[in-house]
C-alpha positions as CSV (number, residue, x, y, z in Angstrom):
1,M,151.5,88.7,143.7
2,G,151.3,86.1,146.4
3,K,154.2,84.7,147.8
4,I,155.4,81.2,148.0
5,D,156.2,78.8,150.9
6,K,158.5,76.1,151.8
7,L,156.5,73.8,150.0
8,D,155.9,75.4,146.9
9,R,160.0,75.0,146.9
10,Q,160.1,72.2,147.1
11,I,157.3,71.0,144.4
12,L,159.2,73.0,142.1
13,S,162.8,71.6,143.5
14,L,161.0,68.6,142.5
15,L,160.4,68.9,138.5
16,M,163.3,71.5,137.4
17,K,165.4,68.4,138.4
18,D,162.7,65.9,136.1
19,A,159.8,68.2,134.5
20,G,158.1,64.6,133.7
21,Q,157.6,63.3,137.4
22,P,153.4,62.4,137.7
23,Y,152.2,65.3,139.8
24,T,151.3,61.9,142.3
25,D,155.0,61.6,142.5
26,I,156.3,64.9,143.8
27,A,152.5,64.3,146.7
28,K,154.0,61.7,147.7
29,K,158.0,63.1,148.1
30,V,156.2,65.9,149.7
31,H,153.1,64.5,151.7
32,M,150.2,65.7,150.4
33,T,147.6,64.8,147.6
34,G,148.0,65.2,143.5
35,G,144.9,67.2,144.1
36,T,147.3,70.0,146.2
37,V,150.7,69.6,144.3
38,H,148.5,70.7,140.5
39,V,146.5,73.8,142.4
40,R,150.2,74.1,143.8
41,M,151.6,74.6,140.5
42,K,148.5,76.0,138.6
43,K,149.1,78.9,141.3
44,L,153.0,78.7,140.4
45,R,152.3,79.6,136.5
46,E,149.4,81.9,137.8
47,M,152.2,84.6,139.6
48,G,154.7,84.2,135.9
49,I,156.8,81.4,137.7
50,V,156.3,78.6,136.6
51,Q,157.0,80.0,132.4
52,G,155.8,76.6,131.1
53,S,157.9,73.1,131.1
54,N,161.0,71.4,128.1
55,L,162.0,68.7,127.0
56,R,166.1,68.7,127.5
57,V,167.3,66.5,124.4
58,N,171.2,65.9,123.1
59,N,171.8,67.7,120.4
60,S,174.7,66.2,119.3
61,Q,172.5,63.0,119.5
62,L,170.4,64.6,117.0
63,G,173.1,66.0,114.2
64,F,174.0,69.1,115.4
65,D,177.5,68.8,116.4
66,I,178.9,72.3,117.4
67,C,178.1,74.7,120.3
68,A,179.7,77.6,120.3
69,F,178.3,81.3,122.5
70,L,178.8,84.3,120.7
71,G,180.0,87.7,121.7
72,I,177.9,90.2,119.7
73,Y,179.3,94.0,119.5
74,L,176.9,96.7,118.9
75,D,177.4,99.7,116.6
76,K,175.6,101.4,119.7
77,S,173.2,99.7,122.8
78,S,171.0,101.4,121.3
79,L,170.1,98.7,119.1
80,Y,169.7,95.5,121.2
81,N,165.7,95.6,120.3
82,D,166.4,95.4,116.4
83,V,168.7,92.9,116.9
84,A,167.1,91.0,119.0
85,E,164.2,90.7,116.9
86,E,166.4,89.6,113.9
87,L,168.3,86.7,116.0
88,K,165.1,85.4,116.7
89,K,164.3,84.3,113.5
90,I,167.9,82.4,113.1
91,S,166.4,79.3,114.3
92,E,170.5,77.8,115.3
93,V,170.3,81.4,118.1
94,V,168.5,79.4,121.3
95,E,169.7,81.7,123.7
96,A,170.4,85.8,123.9
97,H,171.5,87.8,126.9
98,Y,172.1,91.2,127.1
99,T,174.6,91.8,129.1
100,T,177.1,94.1,130.4
101,G,181.7,94.0,130.0
102,L,182.4,93.6,126.6
103,Y,179.8,92.3,124.9
104,S,176.9,93.8,124.1
105,I,175.3,90.6,123.5
106,F,176.1,86.9,124.5
107,A,174.4,84.6,122.4
108,K,174.3,80.4,122.6
109,I,173.9,78.7,119.0
110,Y,173.3,74.9,117.9
111,C,175.0,73.4,114.2
112,K,175.3,71.0,112.8
113,D,178.9,70.9,112.1
114,T,181.8,74.4,111.1
115,N,180.5,74.7,107.8
116,H,177.3,75.2,108.9
117,L,178.8,77.4,111.7
118,R,180.7,79.0,109.4
119,S,177.4,79.8,107.4
120,V,175.3,80.8,110.1
121,L,177.7,83.4,110.7
122,H,178.8,84.9,107.6
123,D,175.8,84.4,106.0
124,K,172.9,85.2,109.3
125,I,174.6,86.4,111.6
126,Q,177.2,89.1,111.0
127,N,173.9,90.1,107.8
128,I,172.3,91.5,110.7
129,P,172.0,95.3,110.6
130,G,173.7,96.7,113.5
131,I,176.4,93.9,114.6
132,Q,179.5,95.9,114.5
133,R,181.4,92.6,114.7
134,T,181.0,88.7,116.9
135,E,183.8,86.9,118.9
136,T,182.1,82.6,118.6
137,F,184.1,80.3,121.3
138,I,183.1,76.9,120.9
139,S,182.2,74.2,123.4
140,L,184.3,71.9,124.1
141,L,182.3,69.8,126.6
142,E,179.2,70.6,128.7
143,S,180.5,69.9,132.6
144,I,177.6,70.9,134.4
145,H,173.7,71.9,133.5
146,R,171.6,71.9,136.2
147,P,168.6,74.5,137.8
148,V,169.2,76.9,140.0
149,D,169.0,75.2,144.2
150,I,166.2,76.6,145.4
151,L,165.8,74.9,147.9
152,L,169.1,76.6,149.5
153,E,168.3,78.6,152.9
154,E,168.2,82.3,152.8
């Protein structure tokens, strides 16, 4: 696997803040050509550092007013892979992490309202074999959402 340099980090940092920027605009900001940015981005994809791009939307504006986090207790930690595969089938689950601490899995879900949340929990998640119980935390406000600052000095 190759290494990345400061210029690669600058390109990534700019795109992490706004992935919709044309490579020509990025090139001007880092004082190189658009072709060079394109070649470097291709290299970063091949290295597995860049793994696609996403469009960030306001879920509330689309009718998904509830953001909740679930602490999921498993009967046995060895069931993680099976449970994770079942969670992938539930469209409301947007993130799931295998964790240390109290929970085996910590997940993030979006629902339209509290009735939808109850349905997802009761009818979908809590019926997955291997899940012992869950704890739900409803987010009242997202105060910070940002990419990691990869330009910090090491």
